[in-house]
C-alpha positions as CSV (number, residue, x, y, z in Angstrom):
1,V,14.0,-2.6,-0.7
2,F,14.9,-2.6,-5.2
3,R,14.5,0.1,-6.9
4,M,14.5,0.1,-10.4
5,G,13.6,3.7,-12.4
6,Q,10.1,4.4,-11.5
7,I,9.6,1.1,-10.6
8,E,9.4,-0.6,-6.3
9,I,10.1,-3.6,-5.2
10,E,9.6,-5.2,-1.2
11,F,10.3,-8.0,-0.1
12,I,8.6,-8.3,3.6
13,Q,9.2,-10.6,5.9
14,P,7.4,-10.3,9.6
15,I,9.8,-11.2,12.5
16,D,7.9,-9.4,16.0
17,G,4.6,-9.9,16.8
18,P,1.0,-9.1,14.7
19,S,1.0,-7.1,11.7
20,T,-0.9,-7.1,8.6
21,W,2.1,-8.5,6.8
22,Q,1.1,-11.8,9.5
23,E,-1.8,-12.0,9.1
24,Y,-1.5,-11.9,5.3
25,L,0.7,-15.4,5.5
26,E,-1.2,-17.1,7.7
27,Q,-3.8,-16.9,5.6
28,N,-2.2,-17.6,2.5
29,P,0.8,-19.8,4.0
30,Q,2.5,-20.1,0.2
31,G,3.2,-16.4,0.1
32,G,2.4,-14.6,-2.6
33,V,1.3,-10.4,-3.5
34,H,0.5,-8.1,-0.2
35,H,0.2,-5.2,-1.8
36,I,0.9,-3.3,-4.8
37,A,1.3,0.8,-4.4
38,W,2.0,3.3,-6.2
39,L,2.4,7.3,-5.3
40,T,0.9,9.6,-5.7
41,S,0.2,14.1,-5.5
42,D,-2.9,13.9,-3.3
43,T,-3.5,11.2,-0.8
44,E,-7.6,12.5,-0.3
45,K,-8.4,13.0,-3.1
46,T,-6.6,8.8,-5.0
47,A,-9.3,8.1,-1.5
48,E,-12.2,9.4,-2.6
49,F,-12.0,8.5,-6.0
50,L,-10.8,5.2,-4.8
51,K,-14.2,5.2,-2.7
52,G,-16.4,5.3,-5.0
53,E,-14.6,2.2,-6.9
54,G,-15.4,-0.2,-3.9
55,A,-12.1,0.1,-2.4
56,P,-12.3,1.6,1.1
57,L,-9.5,3.8,3.1
58,I,-8.7,0.8,5.8
59,A,-5.4,2.1,7.0
60,Q,-2.9,4.6,7.0
61,G,0.2,6.4,8.1
62,Q,2.4,9.5,8.3
63,W,6.1,9.8,8.5
64,E,8.0,13.5,8.7
65,T,8.2,13.3,4.5
66,G,5.4,11.9,3.2
67,R,2.5,9.0,4.4
68,Y,0.7,6.1,2.6
69,A,-2.3,4.7,3.1
70,Y,-4.2,1.0,2.3
71,F,-6.6,-0.1,0.4
72,D,-9.0,-2.7,0.5
73,T,-9.0,-4.3,-3.6
74,V,-8.6,-7.9,-2.3
75,N,-12.4,-8.9,-3.4
76,P,-11.8,-7.7,-6.8
77,L,-8.1,-8.3,-7.3
78,G,-6.8,-10.2,-5.1
79,F,-3.9,-7.9,-3.3
80,L,-3.9,-4.7,-1.4
81,L,-3.2,-1.0,-3.2
82,E,-1.0,1.0,-1.4
83,T,-0.4,5.0,-2.3
84,H,3.1,7.1,-0.7
85,E,3.0,10.8,-1.0
86,H,5.8,12.1,-0.6
87,F,5.8,15.9,0.4
88,G,7.7,18.5,-1.2
89,E,8.7,16.2,-4.2
90,A,7.9,16.8,-7.8
91,K,5.0,16.0,-8.7
92,K,4.3,13.1,-11.3
């Protein structure tokens, strides 16, 4: 993960068993952009908005200090959108 101010670039290589990243590489052997993520202060509100725009929630998870969600935007954009919500951090 490379952090440059508000931008984070993450290089991911699947190494152990099935995953969303392994599936992506099997379908796109040349590689490419799997997803673009951004911070949100309200995952539910963001999910409702994206659903209304035709981008349904397809996966989500949580860790101790935050949560993430993936949205299906492959058809219109060519990659997935992901959101991150960090609990207890200042809202941006």
